[in-house]
C-alpha positions as a printed NumPy array, in Angstrom:
array([[  -1.976,   45.143, -139.377],
       [  -1.774,   48.758, -139.151],
       [  -0.99 ,   50.762, -141.963],
       [  -1.223,   54.135, -143.055],
       [  -4.649,   54.612, -144.514],
       [  -5.425,   55.555, -148.355],
       [  -7.728,   56.993, -150.071],
       [  -9.414,   54.026, -150.576],
       [ -10.178,   53.189, -146.745],
       [ -12.118,   56.28 , -146.657],
       [ -15.783,   55.138, -147.429],
       [ -14.893,   52.247, -144.604],
       [ -13.75 ,   55.031, -142.23 ],
       [ -17.143,   56.804, -142.827],
       [ -19.243,   53.834, -142.236],
       [ -17.279,   53.702, -138.578],
       [ -17.671,   57.482, -138.15 ],
       [ -21.487,   57.491, -138.946],
       [ -22.149,   54.418, -137.023],
       [ -20.711,   56.139, -133.841],
       [ -22.319,   59.266, -134.845],
       [ -25.648,   57.656, -134.788],
       [ -25.406,   54.885, -132.23 ],
       [ -23.128,   56.316, -129.529],
       [ -21.773,   59.21 , -127.647],
       [ -18.564,   59.132, -128.476],
       [ -18.913,   61.799, -131.2  ],
       [ -20.912,   64.941, -130.496],
       [ -22.592,   64.966, -133.746],
       [ -25.869,   64.676, -134.455],
       [ -25.993,   64.084, -138.596],
       [ -23.914,   61.517, -140.438],
       [ -21.358,   62.786, -142.567],
       [ -21.128,   62.   , -146.481],
       [ -18.364,   60.615, -148.296],
       [ -17.532,   63.675, -149.912],
       [ -17.235,   65.457, -146.025],
       [ -14.972,   62.578, -145.573],
       [ -12.515,   62.813, -148.425],
       [ -11.917,   66.494, -147.901],
       [ -11.15 ,   65.749, -144.272],
       [  -8.635,   62.575, -145.604],
       [  -7.2  ,   65.554, -147.822],
       [  -6.575,   67.607, -145.332],
       [  -4.949,   64.955, -142.997],
       [  -2.885,   64.604, -146.138],
       [  -1.76 ,   68.317, -146.717],
       [  -1.451,   68.875, -142.945],
       [   1.142,   65.489, -142.628],
       [  -1.289,   64.459, -139.662],
       [  -1.47 ,   60.59 , -139.061],
       [  -4.301,   58.34 , -140.342],
       [  -3.67 ,   54.65 , -139.614],
       [  -6.397,   51.805, -140.148],
       [  -6.422,   48.204, -138.56 ],
       [  -6.463,   46.255, -141.626],
       [  -8.312,   42.323, -140.863],
       [  -7.647,   40.973, -144.426],
       [  -8.562,   43.728, -146.187],
       [ -11.454,   44.719, -144.106],
       [ -11.044,   48.374, -142.024],
       [ -11.648,   47.226, -138.389],
       [ -10.735,   50.746, -136.931],
       [  -8.871,   53.5  , -137.376],
       [  -7.212,   56.378, -135.452],
       [  -5.61 ,   59.748, -135.613],
       [  -4.507,   63.236, -134.302],
       [  -4.735,   66.772, -135.263],
       [  -4.125,   70.173, -133.609],
       [  -5.731,   70.333, -130.113],
       [  -6.542,   74.127, -131.163],
       [  -5.402,   76.457, -133.924],
       [  -3.574,   78.938, -132.115],
       [   0.211,   78.742, -132.441],
       [   1.529,   78.115, -129.102],
       [  -0.454,   74.613, -129.083],
       [   1.694,   73.422, -131.84 ],
       [   3.138,   70.555, -129.65 ],
       [  -0.087,   69.588, -128.614],
       [  -2.445,   67.138, -130.678],
       [  -6.18 ,   65.831, -129.737],
       [  -6.296,   61.975, -131.124],
       [  -9.119,   60.   , -132.001],
       [  -9.883,   56.125, -132.181],
       [ -12.455,   54.272, -133.596],
       [ -13.15 ,   50.462, -133.78 ],
       [ -15.89 ,   48.852, -136.156],
       [ -18.582,   47.503, -133.803],
       [ -18.045,   44.191, -135.605],
       [ -14.592,   44.415, -133.596],
       [ -14.922,   45.408, -130.221],
       [ -12.823,   43.765, -127.413],
       [ -10.015,   42.588, -129.812],
       [  -7.401,   45.01 , -128.819],
       [  -7.634,   47.04 , -131.866],
       [  -8.246,   50.588, -130.391],
       [  -5.176,   49.928, -127.734],
       [  -2.971,   48.405, -130.805],
       [  -4.021,   51.841, -132.82 ],
       [  -3.301,   53.752, -129.769],
       [   0.219,   52.4  , -129.568],
       [   1.089,   53.577, -133.323],
       [  -0.163,   57.057, -132.489],
       [   1.775,   57.387, -129.466],
       [   4.929,   56.123, -131.425],
       [   4.185,   58.54 , -134.435],
       [   3.795,   61.359, -131.508],
       [   6.838,   60.732, -130.23 ],
       [   8.834,   60.711, -133.339],
       [   6.918,   64.104, -134.229],
       [   7.966,   65.816, -131.408],
       [   5.   ,   65.515, -129.738],
       [   5.081,   67.115, -126.083],
       [   1.173,   66.524, -125.185],
       [  -1.645,   64.087, -126.628],
       [  -5.074,   64.672, -125.552],
       [  -8.136,   62.165, -125.286],
       [ -11.738,   63.822, -124.94 ],
       [ -14.043,   61.092, -123.613],
       [ -17.617,   60.946, -122.669],
       [ -17.603,   60.557, -119.099],
       [ -19.435,   57.262, -119.47 ],
       [ -17.298,   55.444, -121.975],
       [ -15.583,   53.365, -119.142],
       [ -13.948,   51.161, -121.884],
       [ -12.101,   54.169, -123.738],
       [ -11.257,   55.581, -120.561],
       [  -9.463,   52.225, -119.44 ],
       [  -7.529,   52.125, -122.488],
       [  -6.237,   55.652, -121.79 ],
       [  -5.603,   54.974, -117.937],
       [  -3.562,   51.5  , -119.119],
       [  -1.516,   53.369, -121.825],
       [  -0.263,   55.693, -119.026],
       [  -2.773,   58.702, -119.694],
       [  -3.49 ,   60.925, -116.497],
       [  -7.185,   62.432, -115.88 ],
       [  -6.932,   66.26 , -116.42 ],
       [ -10.534,   66.975, -115.802],
       [ -14.133,   67.403, -116.679],
       [ -16.573,   69.732, -118.714],
       [ -19.815,   68.815, -117.205],
       [ -22.737,   69.212, -119.512],
       [ -20.477,   69.959, -122.538],
       [ -22.936,   68.172, -125.093],
       [ -26.552,   67.626, -125.392],
       [ -27.087,   64.052, -127.262],
       [ -30.203,   61.321, -127.33 ],
       [ -32.314,   63.453, -124.918],
       [ -29.461,   63.771, -122.255],
       [ -26.715,   66.189, -121.26 ],
       [ -23.172,   64.971, -121.233],
       [ -19.941,   65.169, -119.641],
       [ -16.485,   65.226, -121.405],
       [ -13.214,   63.975, -119.675],
       [  -9.971,   64.942, -120.815],
       [  -6.931,   62.408, -120.724],
       [  -3.426,   63.51 , -121.274],
       [  -0.27 ,   61.911, -122.101],
       [   2.887,   63.995, -121.981],
       [   6.117,   63.185, -124.075],
       [   9.635,   64.598, -123.789],
       [   8.618,   67.063, -127.149],
       [  10.947,   68.813, -128.515],
       [  14.729,   69.459, -127.802],
       [  14.278,   73.246, -128.915],
       [  10.992,   74.483, -129.212],
       [  10.16 ,   77.539, -131.235],
       [   7.422,   80.062, -130.529],
       [   5.562,   80.708, -133.944]])
């Protein structure tokens, strides 16, 4: 079941996030986050009105998805960058795709024009999911990060929507 995350979900979200920090190139960070870090992040999501969905399997958070501002400048107000992470025990069950569908519907309902996915170039599973959902390749930043003793390339994929009927500046 996909539902809005609650504060009680934050420890499970943290565990998924930290596992990705320590064991993958999905997140270009080196150090685990603390519960306090993720609680601040959760509270900011709430204040900003940004969606945060969890995939709940019998009370267990099997994955989560969110989006937020692509960049802080006002002209980017209709562009979001999303994140989707699945617990390693639940890979290859279609959870990421289901969470993405929820994010896409939420983005449309909130007059988002463009949704951006920033993906490590070697993460072919994520790239395939994005392509299946209609995202198109937008470019590569070579050597964007350094992790696990290697330089990492970051690829960008985007999905465009109708966006607002009367976009505003400012």
